[in-house]
MIDREN-747304 format. One record per atom (N, C-alpha, C): residue number from 0; residue in three letters; atom name; x, y, z. Coordinates in pm, whole numbers, plus 50000, padded with zeros to 5 digits. Layout:
<site seq="NUM" type="ALA" atom="CA" xx="X" yy="Y" zz="Z"/>
...
This chain:
<site seq="0" type="MET" atom="N" xx="34933" yy="27584" zz="95680"/>
<site seq="0" type="MET" atom="CA" xx="34989" yy="27707" zz="95626"/>
<site seq="0" type="MET" atom="C" xx="35072" yy="27774" zz="95735"/>
<site seq="1" type="ASP" atom="N" xx="35178" yy="27834" zz="95692"/>
<site seq="1" type="ASP" atom="CA" xx="35265" yy="27907" zz="95784"/>
<site seq="1" type="ASP" atom="C" xx="35184" yy="28021" zz="95848"/>
<site seq="2" type="PRO" atom="N" xx="35186" yy="28034" zz="95980"/>
<site seq="2" type="PRO" atom="CA" xx="35108" yy="28139" zz="96048"/>
<site seq="2" type="PRO" atom="C" xx="35143" yy="28280" zz="96002"/>
<site seq="3" type="ALA" atom="N" xx="35269" yy="28307" zz="95971"/>
<site seq="3" type="ALA" atom="CA" xx="35307" yy="28440" zz="95925"/>
<site seq="3" type="ALA" atom="C" xx="35247" yy="28469" zz="95787"/>
<site seq="4" type="VAL" atom="N" xx="35246" yy="28369" zz="95701"/>
<site seq="4" type="VAL" atom="CA" xx="35186" yy="28385" zz="95568"/>
<site seq="4" type="VAL" atom="C" xx="35036" yy="28403" zz="95581"/>
<site seq="5" type="ALA" atom="N" xx="34974" yy="28324" zz="95668"/>
<site seq="5" type="ALA" atom="CA" xx="34829" yy="28335" zz="95690"/>
<site seq="5" type="ALA" atom="C" xx="34794" yy="28475" zz="95741"/>
<site seq="6" type="GLU" atom="N" xx="34872" yy="28527" zz="95832"/>
<site seq="6" type="GLU" atom="CA" xx="34846" yy="28661" zz="95885"/>
<site seq="6" type="GLU" atom="C" xx="34860" yy="28767" zz="95776"/>
<site seq="7" type="LEU" atom="N" xx="34964" yy="28755" zz="95695"/>
<site seq="7" type="LEU" atom="CA" xx="34986" yy="28850" zz="95586"/>
<site seq="7" type="LEU" atom="C" xx="34871" yy="28843" zz="95484"/>
<site seq="8" type="MET" atom="N" xx="34833" yy="28722" zz="95447"/>
<site seq="8" type="MET" atom="CA" xx="34724" yy="28706" zz="95350"/>
<site seq="8" type="MET" atom="C" xx="34592" yy="28756" zz="95407"/>
<site seq="9" type="GLY" atom="N" xx="34568" yy="28730" zz="95535"/>
<site seq="9" type="GLY" atom="CA" xx="34445" yy="28778" zz="95598"/>
<site seq="9" type="GLY" atom="C" xx="34439" yy="28930" zz="95599"/>
<site seq="10" type="ALA" atom="N" xx="34551" yy="28993" zz="95629"/>
<site seq="10" type="ALA" atom="CA" xx="34556" yy="29140" zz="95628"/>
<site seq="10" type="ALA" atom="C" xx="34532" yy="29195" zz="95488"/>
<site seq="11" type="HIS" atom="N" xx="34589" yy="29127" zz="95389"/>
<site seq="11" type="HIS" atom="CA" xx="34570" yy="29170" zz="95250"/>
<site seq="11" type="HIS" atom="C" xx="34423" yy="29156" zz="95209"/>
<site seq="12" type="GLN" atom="N" xx="34361" yy="29044" zz="95247"/>
<site seq="12" type="GLN" atom="CA" xx="34219" yy="29023" zz="95215"/>
<site seq="12" type="GLN" atom="C" xx="34132" yy="29129" zz="95281"/>
<site seq="13" type="GLU" atom="N" xx="34162" yy="29160" zz="95407"/>
<site seq="13" type="GLU" atom="CA" xx="34085" yy="29263" zz="95477"/>
<site seq="13" type="GLU" atom="C" xx="34099" yy="29399" zz="95409"/>
<site seq="14" type="SER" atom="N" xx="34219" yy="29429" zz="95362"/>
<site seq="14" type="SER" atom="CA" xx="34243" yy="29556" zz="95292"/>
<site seq="14" type="SER" atom="C" xx="34161" yy="29562" zz="95163"/>
<site seq="15" type="LEU" atom="N" xx="34163" yy="29453" zz="95087"/>
<site seq="15" type="LEU" atom="CA" xx="34084" yy="29448" zz="94964"/>
<site seq="15" type="LEU" atom="C" xx="33935" yy="29460" zz="94995"/>
<site seq="16" type="ARG" atom="N" xx="33890" yy="29388" zz="95094"/>
<site seq="16" type="ARG" atom="CA" xx="33747" yy="29391" zz="95130"/>
<site seq="16" type="ARG" atom="C" xx="33706" yy="29531" zz="95174"/>
<site seq="17" type="SER" atom="N" xx="33790" yy="29599" zz="95251"/>
<site seq="17" type="SER" atom="CA" xx="33759" yy="29736" zz="95294"/>
<site seq="17" type="SER" atom="C" xx="33748" yy="29830" zz="95176"/>
<site seq="18" type="ALA" atom="N" xx="33839" yy="29816" zz="95079"/>
<site seq="18" type="ALA" atom="CA" xx="33835" yy="29901" zz="94959"/>
<site seq="18" type="ALA" atom="C" xx="33707" yy="29875" zz="94880"/>
<site seq="19" type="ILE" atom="N" xx="33671" yy="29749" zz="94865"/>
<site seq="19" type="ILE" atom="CA" xx="33548" yy="29714" zz="94794"/>
<site seq="19" type="ILE" atom="C" xx="33427" yy="29770" zz="94868"/>
<site seq="20" type="ASP" atom="N" xx="33427" yy="29757" zz="95000"/>
<site seq="20" type="ASP" atom="CA" xx="33316" yy="29809" zz="95081"/>
<site seq="20" type="ASP" atom="C" xx="33299" yy="29959" zz="95059"/>
<site seq="21" type="ARG" atom="N" xx="33408" yy="30034" zz="95062"/>
<site seq="21" type="ARG" atom="CA" xx="33400" yy="30180" zz="95045"/>
<site seq="21" type="ARG" atom="C" xx="33345" yy="30217" zz="94907"/>
<site seq="22" type="VAL" atom="N" xx="33403" yy="30157" zz="94804"/>
<site seq="22" type="VAL" atom="CA" xx="33362" yy="30190" zz="94667"/>
<site seq="22" type="VAL" atom="C" xx="33215" yy="30156" zz="94643"/>
<site seq="23" type="PHE" atom="N" xx="33174" yy="30036" zz="94681"/>
<site seq="23" type="PHE" atom="CA" xx="33037" yy="29995" zz="94653"/>
<site seq="23" type="PHE" atom="C" xx="32935" yy="30060" zz="94745"/>
<site seq="24" type="ALA" atom="N" xx="32973" yy="30094" zz="94867"/>
<site seq="24" type="ALA" atom="CA" xx="32880" yy="30166" zz="94954"/>
<site seq="24" type="ALA" atom="C" xx="32849" yy="30304" zz="94894"/>
<site seq="25" type="ASP" atom="N" xx="32952" yy="30374" zz="94850"/>
<site seq="25" type="ASP" atom="CA" xx="32931" yy="30504" zz="94785"/>
<site seq="25" type="ASP" atom="C" xx="32847" yy="30489" zz="94659"/>
<site seq="26" type="TRP" atom="N" xx="32876" yy="30385" zz="94581"/>
<site seq="26" type="TRP" atom="CA" xx="32802" yy="30360" zz="94458"/>
<site seq="26" type="TRP" atom="C" xx="32656" yy="30329" zz="94488"/>
<site seq="27" type="ALA" atom="N" xx="32630" yy="30249" zz="94590"/>
<site seq="27" type="ALA" atom="CA" xx="32493" yy="30211" zz="94624"/>
<site seq="27" type="ALA" atom="C" xx="32410" yy="30332" zz="94667"/>
<site seq="28" type="VAL" atom="N" xx="32474" yy="30427" zz="94734"/>
<site seq="28" type="VAL" atom="CA" xx="32405" yy="30550" zz="94773"/>
<site seq="28" type="VAL" atom="C" xx="32377" yy="30634" zz="94648"/>
<site seq="29" type="ALA" atom="N" xx="32479" yy="30653" zz="94565"/>
<site seq="29" type="ALA" atom="CA" xx="32465" yy="30740" zz="94448"/>
<site seq="29" type="ALA" atom="C" xx="32378" yy="30679" zz="94338"/>
<site seq="30" type="GLU" atom="N" xx="32398" yy="30552" zz="94309"/>
<site seq="30" type="GLU" atom="CA" xx="32332" yy="30491" zz="94193"/>
<site seq="30" type="GLU" atom="C" xx="32204" yy="30414" zz="94227"/>
<site seq="31" type="LEU" atom="N" xx="32199" yy="30354" zz="94344"/>
<site seq="31" type="LEU" atom="CA" xx="32080" yy="30277" zz="94381"/>
<site seq="31" type="LEU" atom="C" xx="31985" yy="30356" zz="94470"/>
<site seq="32" type="GLY" atom="N" xx="32033" yy="30471" zz="94518"/>
<site seq="32" type="GLY" atom="CA" xx="31949" yy="30555" zz="94602"/>
<site seq="32" type="GLY" atom="C" xx="31929" yy="30501" zz="94743"/>
<site seq="33" type="LEU" atom="N" xx="32019" yy="30416" zz="94788"/>
<site seq="33" type="LEU" atom="CA" xx="32007" yy="30361" zz="94924"/>
<site seq="33" type="LEU" atom="C" xx="32054" yy="30462" zz="95027"/>
<site seq="34" type="ALA" atom="N" xx="31993" yy="30460" zz="95143"/>
<site seq="34" type="ALA" atom="CA" xx="32043" yy="30538" zz="95256"/>
<site seq="34" type="ALA" atom="C" xx="32177" yy="30478" zz="95297"/>
<site seq="35" type="GLU" atom="N" xx="32260" yy="30555" zz="95365"/>
<site seq="35" type="GLU" atom="CA" xx="32394" yy="30507" zz="95401"/>
<site seq="35" type="GLU" atom="C" xx="32388" yy="30378" zz="95484"/>
<site seq="36" type="ALA" atom="N" xx="32298" yy="30369" zz="95580"/>
<site seq="36" type="ALA" atom="CA" xx="32289" yy="30249" zz="95663"/>
<site seq="36" type="ALA" atom="C" xx="32247" yy="30128" zz="95578"/>
<site seq="37" type="SER" atom="N" xx="32153" yy="30147" zz="95489"/>
<site seq="37" type="SER" atom="CA" xx="32110" yy="30038" zz="95401"/>
<site seq="37" type="SER" atom="C" xx="32221" yy="29999" zz="95305"/>
<site seq="38" type="ALA" atom="N" xx="32295" yy="30097" zz="95257"/>
<site seq="38" type="ALA" atom="CA" xx="32407" yy="30069" zz="95166"/>
<site seq="38" type="ALA" atom="C" xx="32513" yy="29986" zz="95237"/>
<site seq="39" type="ARG" atom="N" xx="32541" yy="30017" zz="95363"/>
<site seq="39" type="ARG" atom="CA" xx="32640" yy="29938" zz="95439"/>
<site seq="39" type="ARG" atom="C" xx="32594" yy="29794" zz="95455"/>
<site seq="40" type="GLN" atom="N" xx="32466" yy="29773" zz="95484"/>
<site seq="40" type="GLN" atom="CA" xx="32414" yy="29637" zz="95498"/>
<site seq="40" type="GLN" atom="C" xx="32422" yy="29561" zz="95365"/>
<site seq="41" type="TRP" atom="N" xx="32385" yy="29628" zz="95257"/>
<site seq="41" type="TRP" atom="CA" xx="32391" yy="29566" zz="95125"/>
<site seq="41" type="TRP" atom="C" xx="32534" yy="29528" zz="95089"/>
<site seq="42" type="VAL" atom="N" xx="32627" yy="29618" zz="95119"/>
<site seq="42" type="VAL" atom="CA" xx="32767" yy="29595" zz="95085"/>
<site seq="42" type="VAL" atom="C" xx="32827" yy="29479" zz="95166"/>
<site seq="43" type="GLU" atom="N" xx="32784" yy="29461" zz="95290"/>
<site seq="43" type="GLU" atom="CA" xx="32836" yy="29350" zz="95370"/>
<site seq="43" type="GLU" atom="C" xx="32815" yy="29217" zz="95298"/>
<site seq="44" type="MET" atom="N" xx="32702" yy="29201" zz="95234"/>
<site seq="44" type="MET" atom="CA" xx="32672" yy="29079" zz="95160"/>
<site seq="44" type="MET" atom="C" xx="32741" yy="29081" zz="95023"/>
<site seq="45" type="PHE" atom="N" xx="32731" yy="29191" zz="94954"/>
<site seq="45" type="PHE" atom="CA" xx="32774" yy="29200" zz="94816"/>
<site seq="45" type="PHE" atom="C" xx="32925" yy="29197" zz="94801"/>
<site seq="46" type="SER" atom="N" xx="32999" yy="29256" zz="94893"/>
<site seq="46" type="SER" atom="CA" xx="33144" yy="29266" zz="94877"/>
<site seq="46" type="SER" atom="C" xx="33212" yy="29129" zz="94878"/>
<site seq="47" type="GLN" atom="N" xx="33154" yy="29032" zz="94948"/>
<site seq="47" type="GLN" atom="CA" xx="33212" yy="28897" zz="94945"/>
<site seq="47" type="GLN" atom="C" xx="33206" yy="28839" zz="94804"/>
<site seq="48" type="ALA" atom="N" xx="33095" yy="28861" zz="94736"/>
<site seq="48" type="ALA" atom="CA" xx="33080" yy="28812" zz="94600"/>
<site seq="48" type="ALA" atom="C" xx="33177" yy="28885" zz="94506"/>
<site seq="49" type="VAL" atom="N" xx="33190" yy="29015" zz="94522"/>
<site seq="49" type="VAL" atom="CA" xx="33281" yy="29092" zz="94438"/>
<site seq="49" type="VAL" atom="C" xx="33425" yy="29045" zz="94459"/>
<site seq="50" type="LEU" atom="N" xx="33463" yy="29024" zz="94582"/>
<site seq="50" type="LEU" atom="CA" xx="33599" yy="28978" zz="94612"/>
<site seq="50" type="LEU" atom="C" xx="33623" yy="28840" zz="94548"/>
<site seq="51" type="SER" atom="N" xx="33525" yy="28753" zz="94553"/>
<site seq="51" type="SER" atom="CA" xx="33539" yy="28621" zz="94490"/>
<site seq="51" type="SER" atom="C" xx="33556" yy="28632" zz="94339"/>
<site seq="52" type="VAL" atom="N" xx="33478" yy="28719" zz="94277"/>
<site seq="52" type="VAL" atom="CA" xx="33489" yy="28739" zz="94132"/>
<site seq="52" type="VAL" atom="C" xx="33626" yy="28796" zz="94097"/>
<site seq="53" type="LEU" atom="N" xx="33673" yy="28893" zz="94172"/>
<site seq="53" type="LEU" atom="CA" xx="33805" yy="28951" zz="94145"/>
<site seq="53" type="LEU" atom="C" xx="33915" yy="28847" zz="94160"/>
<site seq="54" type="GLN" atom="N" xx="33910" yy="28769" zz="94266"/>
<site seq="54" type="GLN" atom="CA" xx="34011" yy="28666" zz="94286"/>
<site seq="54" type="GLN" atom="C" xx="34005" yy="28559" zz="94177"/>
<site seq="55" type="GLY" atom="N" xx="33884" yy="28524" zz="94137"/>
<site seq="55" type="GLY" atom="CA" xx="33869" yy="28427" zz="94028"/>
<site seq="55" type="GLY" atom="C" xx="33929" yy="28479" zz="93899"/>
<site seq="56" type="TRP" atom="N" xx="33910" yy="28606" zz="93871"/>
<site seq="56" type="TRP" atom="CA" xx="33967" yy="28665" zz="93749"/>
<site seq="56" type="TRP" atom="C" xx="34119" yy="28660" zz="93753"/>
<site seq="57" type="VAL" atom="N" xx="34177" yy="28696" zz="93867"/>
<site seq="57" type="VAL" atom="CA" xx="34323" yy="28696" zz="93880"/>
<site seq="57" type="VAL" atom="C" xx="34378" yy="28555" zz="93859"/>
<site seq="58" type="VAL" atom="N" xx="34322" yy="28458" zz="93929"/>
<site seq="58" type="VAL" atom="CA" xx="34372" yy="28321" zz="93921"/>
<site seq="58" type="VAL" atom="C" xx="34354" yy="28265" zz="93780"/>
<site seq="59" type="GLN" atom="N" xx="34235" yy="28279" zz="93725"/>
<site seq="59" type="GLN" atom="CA" xx="34211" yy="28221" zz="93594"/>
<site seq="59" type="GLN" atom="C" xx="34291" yy="28289" zz="93484"/>
<site seq="60" type="SER" atom="N" xx="34305" yy="28421" zz="93492"/>
<site seq="60" type="SER" atom="CA" xx="34382" yy="28489" zz="93388"/>
<site seq="60" type="SER" atom="C" xx="34530" yy="28453" zz="93395"/>
<site seq="61" type="ALA" atom="N" xx="34578" yy="28418" zz="93514"/>
<site seq="61" type="ALA" atom="CA" xx="34718" yy="28379" zz="93530"/>
<site seq="61" type="ALA" atom="C" xx="34742" yy="28233" zz="93489"/>
<site seq="62" type="LEU" atom="N" xx="34643" yy="28147" zz="93508"/>
<site seq="62" type="LEU" atom="CA" xx="34668" yy="28004" zz="93493"/>
<site seq="62" type="LEU" atom="C" xx="34608" yy="27940" zz="93368"/>
<site seq="63" type="LEU" atom="N" xx="34503" yy="27999" zz="93312"/>
<site seq="63" type="LEU" atom="CA" xx="34435" yy="27933" zz="93200"/>
<site seq="63" type="LEU" atom="C" xx="34478" yy="27992" zz="93066"/>
<site seq="64" type="PRO" atom="N" xx="34539" yy="27911" zz="92982"/>
<site seq="64" type="PRO" atom="CA" xx="34572" yy="27959" zz="92847"/>
<site seq="64" type="PRO" atom="C" xx="34443" yy="27996" zz="92773"/>
<site seq="65" type="GLY" atom="N" xx="34445" yy="28106" zz="92705"/>
<site seq="65" type="GLY" atom="CA" xx="34328" yy="28148" zz="92628"/>
<site seq="65" type="GLY" atom="C" xx="34214" yy="28201" zz="92712"/>
<site seq="66" type="PHE" atom="N" xx="34242" yy="28239" zz="92835"/>
<site seq="66" type="PHE" atom="CA" xx="34138" yy="28294" zz="92922"/>
<site seq="66" type="PHE" atom="C" xx="34070" yy="28411" zz="92853"/>
<site seq="67" type="ASP" atom="N" xx="33937" yy="28409" zz="92850"/>
<site seq="67" type="ASP" atom="CA" xx="33859" yy="28513" zz="92782"/>
<site seq="67" type="ASP" atom="C" xx="33821" yy="28622" zz="92882"/>
<site seq="68" type="HIS" atom="N" xx="33901" yy="28728" zz="92885"/>
<site seq="68" type="HIS" atom="CA" xx="33880" yy="28837" zz="92981"/>
<site seq="68" type="HIS" atom="C" xx="33744" yy="28904" zz="92962"/>
<site seq="69" type="GLU" atom="N" xx="33706" yy="28927" zz="92839"/>
<site seq="69" type="GLU" atom="CA" xx="33579" yy="28995" zz="92813"/>
<site seq="69" type="GLU" atom="C" xx="33460" yy="28910" zz="92856"/>
<site seq="70" type="ALA" atom="N" xx="33465" yy="28780" zz="92833"/>
<site seq="70" type="ALA" atom="CA" xx="33356" yy="28693" zz="92876"/>
<site seq="70" type="ALA" atom="C" xx="33345" yy="28694" zz="93028"/>
<site seq="71" type="TYR" atom="N" xx="33459" yy="28695" zz="93095"/>
<site seq="71" type="TYR" atom="CA" xx="33456" yy="28696" zz="93242"/>
<site seq="71" type="TYR" atom="C" xx="33399" yy="28829" zz="93293"/>
<site seq="72" type="LEU" atom="N" xx="33436" yy="28940" zz="93229"/>
<site seq="72" type="LEU" atom="CA" xx="33381" yy="29069" zz="93268"/>
<site seq="72" type="LEU" atom="C" xx="33230" yy="29074" zz="93243"/>
<site seq="73" type="ASP" atom="N" xx="33185" yy="29013" zz="93133"/>
<site seq="73" type="ASP" atom="CA" xx="33041" yy="29004" zz="93108"/>
<site seq="73" type="ASP" atom="C" xx="32971" yy="28927" zz="93218"/>
<site seq="74" type="TYR" atom="N" xx="33034" yy="28818" zz="93263"/>
<site seq="74" type="TYR" atom="CA" xx="32981" yy="28739" zz="93374"/>
<site seq="74" type="TYR" atom="C" xx="32969" yy="28825" zz="93499"/>
<site seq="75" type="ALA" atom="N" xx="33075" yy="28901" zz="93530"/>
<site seq="75" type="ALA" atom="CA" xx="33074" yy="28986" zz="93648"/>
<site seq="75" type="ALA" atom="C" xx="32965" yy="29092" zz="93638"/>
<site seq="76" type="ARG" atom="N" xx="32950" yy="29152" zz="93522"/>
<site seq="76" type="ARG" atom="CA" xx="32844" yy="29252" zz="93502"/>
<site seq="76" type="ARG" atom="C" xx="32706" yy="29191" zz="93521"/>
<site seq="77" type="THR" atom="N" xx="32687" yy="29068" zz="93477"/>
<site seq="77" type="THR" atom="CA" xx="32560" yy="28999" zz="93493"/>
<site seq="77" type="THR" atom="C" xx="32529" yy="28977" zz="93640"/>
<site seq="78" type="LEU" atom="N" xx="32630" yy="28939" zz="93719"/>
<site seq="78" type="LEU" atom="CA" xx="32610" yy="28923" zz="93862"/>
<site seq="78" type="LEU" atom="C" xx="32565" yy="29052" zz="93928"/>
<site seq="79" type="VAL" atom="N" xx="32630" yy="29161" zz="93892"/>
<site seq="79" type="VAL" atom="CA" xx="32595" yy="29291" zz="93951"/>
<site seq="79" type="VAL" atom="C" xx="32455" yy="29331" zz="93909"/>
<site seq="80" type="ALA" atom="N" xx="32424" yy="29316" zz="93782"/>
<site seq="80" type="ALA" atom="CA" xx="32293" yy="29357" zz="93731"/>
<site seq="80" type="ALA" atom="C" xx="32181" yy="29273" zz="93795"/>
<site seq="81" type="SER" atom="N" xx="32206" yy="29146" zz="93817"/>
<site seq="81" type="SER" atom="CA" xx="32101" yy="29062" zz="93874"/>
<site seq="81" type="SER" atom="C" xx="32075" yy="29098" zz="94020"/>
<site seq="82" type="ASP" atom="N" xx="32174" yy="29154" zz="94088"/>
<site seq="82" type="ASP" atom="CA" xx="32155" yy="29193" zz="94228"/>
<site seq="82" type="ASP" atom="C" xx="32087" yy="29329" zz="94242"/>
<site seq="83" type="GLU" atom="N" xx="32095" yy="29411" zz="94139"/>
<site seq="83" type="GLU" atom="CA" xx="32035" yy="29545" zz="94145"/>
<site seq="83" type="GLU" atom="C" xx="31883" yy="29538" zz="94145"/>
<site seq="84" type="GLY" atom="N" xx="31829" yy="29441" zz="94071"/>
<site seq="84" type="GLY" atom="CA" xx="31686" yy="29434" zz="94047"/>
<site seq="84" type="GLY" atom="C" xx="31610" yy="29406" zz="94168"/>
């Protein structure tokens, strides 16, 4: 891969990951009742999964004819719900 493209993509991924970290850390404090330090630890693990699901949705919705958006969102909700318990 071209180093300039890799650098640009890496910066974009970091930006997305940071946004996910902020949103879910706040959510974990408010909705799960975690202390801020615990929420940050939880988010470090969880945000990688969220980023993967988001990227999968983008790629599949762009490339697969008849992609079922609602079924994919149900899948994502199931992942989140299974981690809450």
